DSSP file (Angstrom, degrees, kcal/mol; ACC not computed):
  #  RESIDUE AA STRUCTURE BP1 BP2  ACC     N-H-->O    O-->H-N    N-H-->O    O-->H-N    TCO  KAPPA ALPHA  PHI   PSI    X-CA   Y-CA   Z-CA
    1    1 A M    >         0   0    0      0, 0.0     3,-1.4     0, 0.0     0, 0.0   0.000 360.0 360.0 360.0 -25.0  -34.3 -165.3   31.8
    2    2 A S  T 3   +     0   0    0      1,-0.3     0, 0.0     3,-0.0     0, 0.0   0.695 360.0  56.3 -68.2 -15.8  -35.2 -165.0   28.1
    3    3 A Q  T 3  S+     0   0    0      2,-0.1    -1,-0.3     0, 0.0     2,-0.3   0.549  84.5 104.8 -89.9  -8.5  -37.9 -162.5   29.2
    4    4 A T    <   -     0   0    0     -3,-1.4     2,-0.7     1,-0.1     0, 0.0  -0.542  67.5-136.3 -79.6 136.5  -35.4 -160.1   30.9
    5    5 A D        +     0   0    0     -2,-0.3    -2,-0.1     1,-0.1    -1,-0.1  -0.832  26.2 172.6 -94.1 114.0  -34.4 -156.9   29.2
    6    6 A F        +     0   0    0     -2,-0.7    -1,-0.1     2,-0.1    -2,-0.0   0.060  26.8 144.4-105.8  22.6  -30.7 -156.3   29.4
    7    7 A S        -     0   0    0      1,-0.1     2,-0.4     0, 0.0    -2,-0.0  -0.242  41.3-137.1 -64.2 153.2  -30.6 -153.3   27.0
    8    8 A T        -     0   0    0      1,-0.0    -1,-0.1     2,-0.0     7,-0.1  -0.902  16.7-114.3-115.0 139.5  -28.2 -150.5   27.8
    9    9 A S        -     0   0    0     -2,-0.4    -1,-0.0     1,-0.1     6,-0.0  -0.288  14.2-134.7 -65.6 154.6  -28.9 -146.8   27.6
   10   10 A E  S    S+     0   0    0      4,-0.1     2,-0.4     5,-0.0    -1,-0.1   0.528  76.9 103.6 -87.5  -6.7  -27.1 -144.8   25.0
   11   11 A Q     >  -     0   0    0      1,-0.1     4,-2.2     2,-0.0     3,-0.3  -0.638  69.3-142.4 -79.5 129.8  -26.4 -142.1   27.6
   12   12 A A  H  > S+     0   0    0     -2,-0.4     4,-2.4     1,-0.2     5,-0.2   0.853  98.7  54.8 -61.3 -37.2  -22.8 -142.2   28.7
   13   13 A S  H  > S+     0   0    0      2,-0.2     4,-1.7     1,-0.2    -1,-0.2   0.880 109.9  46.3 -67.2 -36.5  -23.6 -141.3   32.3
   14   14 A I  H  > S+     0   0    0     -3,-0.3     4,-2.3     2,-0.2    -2,-0.2   0.895 111.9  51.5 -71.2 -39.9  -26.0 -144.2   32.6
   15   15 A Q  H  X S+     0   0    0     -4,-2.2     4,-2.5     1,-0.2    -2,-0.2   0.897 107.8  53.1 -61.7 -40.1  -23.5 -146.5   31.0
   16   16 A A  H  X S+     0   0    0     -4,-2.4     4,-2.2     1,-0.2    -1,-0.2   0.900 109.7  48.0 -62.7 -40.4  -20.9 -145.4   33.5
   17   17 A N  H  X S+     0   0    0     -4,-1.7     4,-2.1     2,-0.2    -1,-0.2   0.894 110.8  50.9 -66.7 -39.7  -23.3 -146.2   36.4
   18   18 A E  H  X S+     0   0    0     -4,-2.3     4,-2.2     2,-0.2    -2,-0.2   0.907 110.2  49.7 -63.4 -41.1  -24.1 -149.6   34.9
   19   19 A L  H  X S+     0   0    0     -4,-2.5     4,-2.4     2,-0.2    -2,-0.2   0.902 109.1  51.5 -65.0 -41.2  -20.4 -150.4   34.6
   20   20 A S  H  X S+     0   0    0     -4,-2.2     4,-2.2     1,-0.2    -1,-0.2   0.897 109.2  51.8 -61.3 -39.6  -19.8 -149.3   38.2
   21   21 A C  H  X S+     0   0    0     -4,-2.1     4,-2.5     2,-0.2    -2,-0.2   0.919 109.3  49.2 -61.8 -44.4  -22.6 -151.6   39.2
   22   22 A M  H  X S+     0   0    0     -4,-2.2     4,-2.5     2,-0.2    -2,-0.2   0.891 109.7  51.4 -65.3 -39.4  -21.0 -154.5   37.3
   23   23 A K  H  X S+     0   0    0     -4,-2.4     4,-2.3     2,-0.2    -1,-0.2   0.914 111.8  47.4 -62.2 -42.4  -17.6 -153.9   38.9
   24   24 A T  H  X S+     0   0    0     -4,-2.2     4,-2.6     2,-0.2    -2,-0.2   0.908 110.7  52.3 -65.1 -41.7  -19.2 -153.9   42.3
   25   25 A L  H  X S+     0   0    0     -4,-2.5     4,-2.3     2,-0.2    -2,-0.2   0.928 110.3  47.3 -60.1 -47.0  -21.1 -157.1   41.5
   26   26 A V  H  X S+     0   0    0     -4,-2.5     4,-2.4     2,-0.2    -1,-0.2   0.909 111.5  51.6 -61.9 -42.6  -17.9 -158.9   40.4
   27   27 A T  H  X S+     0   0    0     -4,-2.3     4,-2.0     1,-0.2    -2,-0.2   0.928 111.2  46.8 -59.9 -46.4  -16.1 -157.7   43.6
   28   28 A M  H  X S+     0   0    0     -4,-2.6     4,-1.8     1,-0.2    -1,-0.2   0.879 110.9  52.4 -65.1 -38.0  -18.9 -159.0   45.8
   29   29 A M  H  X S+     0   0    0     -4,-2.3     4,-1.8     1,-0.2    -1,-0.2   0.907 108.4  50.8 -64.0 -41.3  -19.0 -162.3   43.9
   30   30 A L  H  X S+     0   0    0     -4,-2.4     4,-1.1     1,-0.2     8,-0.2   0.896 107.8  53.3 -63.5 -39.5  -15.2 -162.7   44.4
   31   31 A R  H  < S+     0   0    0     -4,-2.0     3,-0.3     1,-0.2    -1,-0.2   0.894 110.2  47.4 -61.5 -39.7  -15.6 -162.1   48.1
   32   32 A V  H  < S+     0   0    0     -4,-1.8    -1,-0.2     1,-0.2    -2,-0.2   0.829 103.9  62.6 -71.8 -32.1  -18.2 -164.8   48.4
   33   33 A M  H  < S-     0   0    0     -4,-1.8     4,-0.3    -5,-0.1    -1,-0.2   0.818 109.1-116.1 -64.1 -32.1  -16.1 -167.3   46.4
   34   34 A G     X  -     0   0    0     -4,-1.1     4,-2.5    -3,-0.3     5,-0.3  -0.180  27.8 -78.3 103.7 156.5  -13.3 -167.4   49.0
   35   35 A Q  H  > S+     0   0    0      1,-0.2     4,-2.3     2,-0.2     5,-0.2   0.880 123.1  49.3 -61.8 -44.6   -9.7 -166.3   48.8
   36   36 A A  H  > S+     0   0    0      2,-0.2     4,-1.7     1,-0.2    -1,-0.2   0.947 116.9  39.7 -64.5 -49.4   -8.3 -169.3   46.9
   37   37 A D  H  > S+     0   0    0     -4,-0.3     4,-2.1     2,-0.2    -1,-0.2   0.894 115.3  52.1 -68.6 -39.3  -10.9 -169.4   44.1
   38   38 A A  H  X S+     0   0    0     -4,-2.5     4,-2.4    -8,-0.2    -1,-0.2   0.902 107.9  52.8 -62.9 -40.0  -11.0 -165.6   43.8
   39   39 A G  H  X S+     0   0    0     -4,-2.3     4,-2.5    -5,-0.3    -1,-0.2   0.893 107.7  51.4 -61.5 -40.0   -7.2 -165.5   43.4
   40   40 A K  H  X S+     0   0    0     -4,-1.7     4,-2.6     2,-0.2    -1,-0.2   0.908 109.1  50.7 -62.9 -42.5   -7.4 -168.1   40.6
   41   41 A V  H  X S+     0   0    0     -4,-2.1     4,-2.3     1,-0.2    -2,-0.2   0.936 112.3  46.4 -61.4 -46.4  -10.0 -166.0   38.8
   42   42 A L  H  X S+     0   0    0     -4,-2.4     4,-2.4     2,-0.2    -2,-0.2   0.895 112.3  50.2 -65.2 -39.9   -7.9 -162.9   39.1
   43   43 A I  H  X S+     0   0    0     -4,-2.5     4,-2.1     2,-0.2    -1,-0.2   0.922 111.2  48.9 -63.7 -43.7   -4.7 -164.7   38.0
   44   44 A N  H  X S+     0   0    0     -4,-2.6     4,-2.2     1,-0.2    -2,-0.2   0.892 111.1  50.4 -63.0 -38.9   -6.6 -166.1   34.9
   45   45 A M  H  X S+     0   0    0     -4,-2.3     4,-2.5     2,-0.2    -1,-0.2   0.901 109.0  51.1 -66.3 -40.1   -7.9 -162.7   34.1
   46   46 A E  H  X S+     0   0    0     -4,-2.4     4,-2.1     2,-0.2    -2,-0.2   0.883 109.8  50.2 -64.9 -37.3   -4.4 -161.2   34.3
   47   47 A R  H  X S+     0   0    0     -4,-2.1     4,-1.1     2,-0.2    -2,-0.2   0.905 110.0  50.9 -63.7 -41.7   -3.1 -164.0   32.0
   48   48 A Y  H >< S+     0   0    0     -4,-2.2     3,-0.6     1,-0.2     4,-0.4   0.925 109.6  49.8 -61.0 -44.7   -5.9 -163.2   29.6
   49   49 A I  H >< S+     0   0    0     -4,-2.5     3,-1.5     1,-0.2    -1,-0.2   0.899 105.3  57.2 -62.1 -41.0   -5.0 -159.5   29.6
   50   50 A A  H 3< S+     0   0    0     -4,-2.1    -1,-0.2     1,-0.3    -2,-0.2   0.781 106.3  51.7 -61.2 -26.3   -1.4 -160.3   28.9
   51   51 A G  T << S+     0   0    0     -4,-1.1    -1,-0.3    -3,-0.6    -2,-0.2   0.490  82.1 114.6 -90.0  -3.7   -2.5 -162.1   25.8
   52   52 A L    <   -     0   0    0     -3,-1.5     6,-0.0    -4,-0.4    -3,-0.0  -0.453  53.1-156.5 -70.1 138.5   -4.5 -159.2   24.4
   53   53 A E  S    S+     0   0    0     -2,-0.2    -1,-0.1     1,-0.1     3,-0.1   0.777  74.9  78.4 -84.9 -28.7   -3.2 -157.7   21.2
   54   54 A D     >  -     0   0    0      1,-0.2     4,-2.4     2,-0.0     5,-0.2  -0.736  65.6-160.6 -85.3 111.5   -4.8 -154.3   21.5
   55   55 A P  H  > S+     0   0    0      0, 0.0     4,-2.1     0, 0.0    -1,-0.2   0.836  90.1  53.1 -64.1 -32.5   -2.7 -152.3   24.0
   56   56 A L  H  > S+     0   0    0      2,-0.2     4,-2.2     1,-0.2     5,-0.2   0.931 111.2  45.7 -67.2 -44.8   -5.6 -149.8   24.7
   57   57 A Q  H  > S+     0   0    0      1,-0.2     4,-2.7     2,-0.2     5,-0.2   0.903 111.8  52.7 -64.0 -40.7   -8.0 -152.7   25.5
   58   58 A A  H  X S+     0   0    0     -4,-2.4     4,-2.5     1,-0.2    -1,-0.2   0.892 109.2  49.6 -62.3 -39.7   -5.3 -154.3   27.7
   59   59 A E  H  X S+     0   0    0     -4,-2.1     4,-2.5     2,-0.2    -1,-0.2   0.914 111.9  47.6 -65.9 -43.1   -4.8 -151.1   29.6
   60   60 A V  H  X S+     0   0    0     -4,-2.2     4,-2.3     2,-0.2    -2,-0.2   0.931 114.0  47.1 -63.7 -46.0   -8.6 -150.6   30.2
   61   61 A F  H  X S+     0   0    0     -4,-2.7     4,-2.7     1,-0.2     5,-0.2   0.918 112.3  50.6 -60.9 -44.1   -8.9 -154.3   31.3
   62   62 A S  H  X S+     0   0    0     -4,-2.5     4,-2.4    -5,-0.2    -2,-0.2   0.916 110.5  48.4 -62.3 -44.4   -5.9 -153.9   33.6
   63   63 A N  H  X S+     0   0    0     -4,-2.5     4,-2.0     2,-0.2    -1,-0.2   0.903 112.1  50.0 -62.0 -41.1   -7.3 -150.8   35.2
   64   64 A T  H  X S+     0   0    0     -4,-2.3     4,-2.2     2,-0.2    -2,-0.2   0.925 111.0  48.2 -64.4 -45.0  -10.6 -152.4   35.7
   65   65 A I  H  X S+     0   0    0     -4,-2.7     4,-2.9     1,-0.2    -2,-0.2   0.889 109.8  53.3 -63.6 -39.0   -9.1 -155.5   37.3
   66   66 A N  H  X S+     0   0    0     -4,-2.4     4,-2.2     2,-0.2    -1,-0.2   0.888 108.8  49.5 -63.2 -38.1   -7.0 -153.3   39.6
   67   67 A Q  H  X S+     0   0    0     -4,-2.0     4,-2.3     2,-0.2    -2,-0.2   0.912 112.6  47.2 -65.3 -42.3  -10.1 -151.5   40.7
   68   68 A I  H  X S+     0   0    0     -4,-2.2     4,-2.5     2,-0.2    -2,-0.2   0.919 111.7  50.5 -65.9 -43.4  -11.9 -154.8   41.4
   69   69 A K  H  X S+     0   0    0     -4,-2.9     4,-2.1     2,-0.2    -1,-0.2   0.898 110.0  50.7 -61.1 -40.5   -8.8 -156.2   43.3
   70   70 A H  H  X S+     0   0    0     -4,-2.2     4,-0.9     1,-0.2    -1,-0.2   0.927 112.2  46.4 -62.6 -44.9   -8.7 -153.0   45.4
   71   71 A G  H  < S+     0   0    0     -4,-2.3     3,-0.4     1,-0.2    -2,-0.2   0.863 111.1  53.1 -64.8 -35.8  -12.4 -153.4   46.2
   72   72 A Y  H  < S+     0   0    0     -4,-2.5    -1,-0.2     1,-0.2    -2,-0.2   0.884 107.5  51.3 -66.1 -38.7  -11.9 -157.1   47.0
   73   73 A R  H  <        0   0    0     -4,-2.1    -1,-0.2     1,-0.2    -2,-0.2   0.663 360.0 360.0 -75.7 -17.0   -9.1 -156.3   49.5
   74   74 A Q     <        0   0    0     -4,-0.9    -1,-0.2    -3,-0.4    -2,-0.1   0.505 360.0 360.0 -72.2 360.0  -11.0 -153.7   51.4
């Protein structure tokens, strides 16, 4: 793994695609985990978001988690 290049492009459109890929990856991982464990992960993430001091960051995180939850439920 130390040989893998995880660099990110500086182009916003490529970053947006990478982020969409990561959201899809997380959604698929939650589906494989099973309902009980996936629910625990989402609850813990929501608790983490509630503790964030930056309201803008909390809003972005919350929107992202809502998108993942929506994808998980489909």
